[in-house]
C-alpha positions in Angstrom: 66.1 164.1 68.5 66.0 163.5 72.2 63.5 161.1 73.7 60.9 163.1 75.7 61.2 162.6 79.4 58.7 162.7 82.2 58.6 162.1 85.9 56.8 159.3 87.6 56.3 158.6 91.3 56.8 155.0 92.7 56.5 154.4 96.4 57.0 158.1 97.2 60.1 158.4 95.1 60.4 160.3 91.8 62.1 158.9 88.7 62.6 160.6 85.3 62.0 158.2 82.4 61.7 158.5 78.7 58.6 157.6 76.6 60.3 154.2 76.1 60.4 153.6 79.9 64.2 154.1 79.9 65.5 155.4 83.2 67.2 158.8 82.7 69.7 158.4 85.5 71.5 155.1 85.9 72.1 155.9 89.6 68.4 156.3 90.4 67.8 152.6 89.7 66.6 150.6 92.7 64.2 147.8 93.5 61.1 150.1 93.3 61.8 151.3 89.8 62.9 147.8 88.7 59.5 146.4 89.8 57.7 149.2 88.1 59.6 148.6 84.8 59.1 144.9 85.0 55.4 145.4 85.5 55.3 147.6 82.4 57.2 145.0 80.5 54.9 142.2 81.8 57.8 140.3 83.3 57.6 138.4 86.5 61.1 138.8 88.0 63.0 135.6 89.1 66.4 135.2 90.6 67.9 134.7 87.1 66.5 138.1 86.0 68.2 139.7 89.0 71.5 137.9 88.3 71.4 139.1 84.7 70.4 142.7 85.6 73.1 143.1 88.2 75.8 141.8 85.8 74.5 144.1 83.1 74.6 147.1 85.5 78.1 146.2 86.8 79.5 145.7 83.3 78.0 148.9 82.0 79.3 151.0 85.0 82.8 149.5 84.5 83.0 149.7 80.7 80.3 152.1 79.7 79.0 149.4 77.3 76.4 146.8 77.5 77.8 143.2 77.8 77.3 140.8 74.9 74.5 138.3 75.5 76.8 135.3 75.8 78.6 136.9 78.7 75.3 137.6 80.5 74.3 134.0 79.8 77.6 132.8 81.2 77.0 134.8 84.4 73.5 133.2 84.7 75.1 129.8 84.3 77.6 130.4 87.1 74.8 131.1 89.6 71.9 129.0 88.3 73.3 126.1 86.4 74.7 125.4 82.9 71.3 124.6 81.5 70.4 128.3 82.1 73.6 129.7 80.6 72.5 129.9 77.0 71.5 132.8 74.8 68.2 131.0 74.3 67.5 131.1 78.0 68.4 134.8 78.1 65.8 135.4 75.5 63.3 133.4 77.5 63.9 135.8 80.4 63.8 138.9 78.2 61.6 138.0 75.2 62.3 141.4 73.6 66.0 140.9 73.9 68.8 143.2 74.8 66.8 146.4 74.7 64.3 145.0 77.2 67.1 143.8 79.5 68.8 147.2 79.2 65.6 149.0 80.1 65.1 146.8 83.2 68.7 147.2 84.2 68.3 151.0 84.0 71.3 151.4 81.6 71.2 153.5 78.5 70.4 151.9 75.1 73.3 153.6 73.4 76.1 151.5 72.0 74.6 148.1 72.6 76.7 145.0 71.7 74.5 142.3 70.4 
């Protein structure tokens, strides 16, 4: 069964999302929808979030798969220090885990690698 979709307007732009706040079109993702999704998830975005989300998006676009958490954590460590490059830190950024990070990154939830 497909997840029902509906359209929202954010800053004059329309986005199609599912009832789970998943963006329907990966290419429609931008800063406006990211901020809207983060607000819905009650997450205050920091530089580390942006690093993780950009890596998730790039990896998904290249491989059509979500990267494993340890690789996302390693990318965070490269930019923000080794102490932030742990799976535990990833889960501090995204308390609901991979699904939450996927939603904020605007990538599909299918075929997640945990």
